[in-house]
N, C-alpha and C positions, 0 to 999 in steps of 0.2 A: 350090352344095352346100358348098364350103369355108367360105363366109360363114355359112351356117346352123350348121355345127358349131362354128365359132369363137364365134358368139353364144351357143350352148349352153354351151360351155366357160367363157366369160366369166361367164355367169349363174351356173353351178354354183360357180365359184370365189368369186364375190361372196357367194352365199348360205351357202357353207361358212364364209367369214370372218364373216358376220353371226351365225351360230349360235355360233361360237367366242367372239366378243366378248360375246355375251349370256351364255353359260355362265360365262366368266371373271368377268364383272361380278357375277353372282349368287353366285359363290364368296366375293366380298368382302362382299356385303351380307347374305346369309343366314347364320345362326349354325350352320354345319355343324360337327359335333364330330369333326373329323379333324385329325391333327397337321399334315398338309401344308397344310391351310387355315389353321391357326394360324400356320404359319411364313411364309406369303405375305401375311398380313394387314398387316404394316408397309409393304407396297409399294402400298397402295391409292392413295396420292397419285401415285405414278409412273404407275399405270394410268389415273388420271383425266386426267393430262396427255397420256398416249399416245392416249387416245380423242379428246381435243381436237385433237391434231396430226393424227391419222388423218382426222378429220372435215374438217379444212381441206384435206388432200390430196385427199380424195374430191370436195370442192367444185371443185377445180382440174381434176379429170379427169372430172367430170360423172357420178360414181357415186352416183346419188341415194339408192337404198335404203341403201347402206352409210353414206352421209353422215348420214341421219336416225338410224340406229341408233347410230353413233359418238357423235353429239352427245347423244342420249338417255342413253346409258350414262355419258357424262361428267357430265351433269347429275344422274343418279341417284347416282353416287359422291360428287359434290360435296354433294348434299343429305344423304346418309348421314353424311359427315364433319362437316357443319355441325351436325347434331343430336347429335353426340357431345360438343359443347362447349355453352357457354351463350350463344348468339348473341343472346338476348333481353336480356342485361344492358344496362341504362342506368345508369351510375354515378350514385348518388344524391349529393345535397349532404351534405357531412360534418357531423356533429354531434359535436364533439370530446368533449363531456361523456358521450356515450353510445356510444363507439366504442372499438375496440381494433385495434392494428396487429400483424401477425405476419410474421416472416421464417421461411421453411422452407429450410434450407441443407444442402448437402453439400460442404464446402470441399475434400474430397479429389478432387473432379471437376475442379478448376481446374488451370491450368498454372503457377500461381505458388506461393510458399511459404505455409505456414499463416498466418503473421502478416499477410501482405498480403491474403489472402482474408478473414480475420477483420475487418480494418480496413474492407473494402468494405461488409459488411453492418452493421457498427456505426455507420457514417455515417448510416444510415437511422433510427437510434434507435428501434427497434420496442419495443412494450410486451412482446412475447413473442418469444423465439427458440426455434424448434424445430430440432433437429439430428438428422440421420440418420447412420448409420455412425459412431456415437460410440464412440471407443476410449479406453483409459486415458490417451492423450496429451492429452485434453481436461480433465484434472483441474485443471491450472493455469488454464485459461480460467475455470472456475467460481469458483476462489478469487480471481482478479484482479477479477472482476466481481461479487463478492458484495455490494458496496455498491449498485451500480446495479441488479442483478437479485438481490435477496435471497431470492427464492423459487425453489428449484431442485429438480428431481427428475431423476435420470439412471439409465440402465441401460447401464453400461459393459461392452462386450464386444469381443473381438478379431476377431469376424466382422462382416459387414456389418449385422447386426441390432441393433447398439447404437443407442441414441437418448436424447435428453434434452430437457427443457423448462426454459427459464430465463425468469422472469417478474418484472415490476415489480409486478404485482397479486398479492394474497395468495391462496394455495391454501386451499381449504376441504375439499378431498378429493383424494387421490391413489390411483390404482389401476393395476394391470397385468393385462391379459387375456393369456392364453396359449393360443392355438389352434395345434395341430400344432407345438409348440415354436417358434412365431414370435410373440414378445411384441408387444403393443400397449400403449404408454404413454399413460395418460389422467390428466388432472387437472381439477378443477373450480375455476375462479377466480371472483372476485366483483369487479365494477367499482364505480365511485363511485356508480352509480345502483342498486346492489344487485341487478344482474342476475347470475344464476349461469350460467356458460358452461362447457361441457365442451370442453376442448382435447385433441386426440389426435394421436399420431404413429404411423403405421402404414407399415412398409416390408417388402417381401418380396424374396427372390432371384428372378431371372428364371426362369420355367418353361421347361423344355427338352423334356419329353415330354408325351404326351397325359395320362398319369397326373398329372403336375405341374399341368396346367391343371384337371383334375378336382378335385384337392385344393385348388387355389386357389379354385375355385368354392365348395366346402364351407366353406373358411376365411372367405370374404367373406360367405357367407350367415349364418354364425354371428355375425360382427361386425355385420352389418346388423340382425339380430334384436335384438342388444343395444342398438344405437342407436335402434331403433324403439320400444323399451320405455322409453327415457329421455325425460322431459318437458323436459329442459334444452335451452337453445340450444347448438348444436354447431358447432365449427370443427375439421375433421379434416385434418391434413396427411398426404398419402399419396404413396408411391412404390412401385407394384406391379410395375414393370419390364415393363409390357404397354402396348400402344398405347391411347390414349384411346377409340378406337372398337371395342375388343374387346368381345365379348358379355359377358365376365365383369365388366368395369368398368361397362358400361352397366347391366347387371342390378343390380349393387351400388348404384349411385346411385338407381335406381328403387325398389328394395326399402327402402333406408334413408331415402328422401326427402331426399337431399342434392343440392346443385347445384354445378356447376363454377364456378370463378372465371375460367377462361379463356374468351374469346369466340371464339377460333379457334386453329388449329394453330400459327400464328406470332405469337401474342400476345407482344409485347415482344422478339422474337428478330430480330436483324439479320443472322444468319449465312447462312441458307439457307431457301428455300421448302420444302425437303424435310426440315427438322428435325422430329423427332418427340419431343414432351415426354413424360416419364414421371412427373414430379412434379406435384402438384395440391393446392390447398387447397379443400376442400369445405365448404359451409355449409348450415345447415338453413333451413327456410322462414320463420322469424322473424328471420333475419339478412339483411342486404343488403350487397353489396360496394360500397364507395365508391372504391376504387382498386386496381389490380393492375399489377405490373411484374415483369420478369425480371431477376435479378442476374447480370451477366456480369463476368468478369475483364478485364484489359487486352487479352487476346488473343481476346475474344469467345467465351470458353468459359463456358457456362451453369453456375453453381454453386448457384443457388437461386432462390426466388421471394419476392415481397413483396406483401402485401395489407393493405388497411384495411377494417374491417367495423364496421357499427353495428347496433344491435338494435332491431327494431320492437316496438311494444307490441301484444300480442294484444288482440282485441276483448273 
């Protein structure tokens, strides 16, 4: 009799664990509009590894049902995270006559002084430098590099929403969009092949409440509608302070028909498997990425990203 009840208790505990694991996994995968779900979303990677570890433990203790469920949930989270990036990227052969290189930088994130961080990305010699959190301290940078980057447009602010674009290629149009008092800096450049390319810098403060997430959705929908109407090639540097697998960011990429430059969560990062990137360079369907890397200071602190892109001819 004791053996019978012990088997029932063991089975009920196992099925309770199975139900909980499935429910928690669904919270990460399905776009529920609850602030608690938004807050736990960054822990999707941790949950994936937990399910993997749990599955290995179940294998050792012969808990077959829980083993299958744990491995299935681990695979589902892994697939979900994979589709949040651009795992299909196969870097193309570079055509220097028809390409452009971009640095998207936030040197204030580094552990070193401003001069050292500036030197780091200047070594890459990009055609375009996009800077977020641009403050009046950067006035000297623009003046000192006026010869190398003669085309400059900046939005200097004392808050984190300042931004700027420094270019070797000429501007043919400069514009600033302003949604919800969060400006987006845009410029149109023209390369040697007479391709007109829209370069944009978009950054937002981290959303803290459910209302913030809802406003961010409206903000991104407005920006996506603008990009969708534009026939130009597009390269948009973004830092929305949300995880790449958030429903807001995934919907924005789908609506605007833009693609990520990152192939996975740890693209170019040496510090940790659990690092979560917030910055991204997105490109439109007539652009292809030929190179992508992460810029880190001497203490492995990520301060920016670097990408090379070339333009495909439409049929």
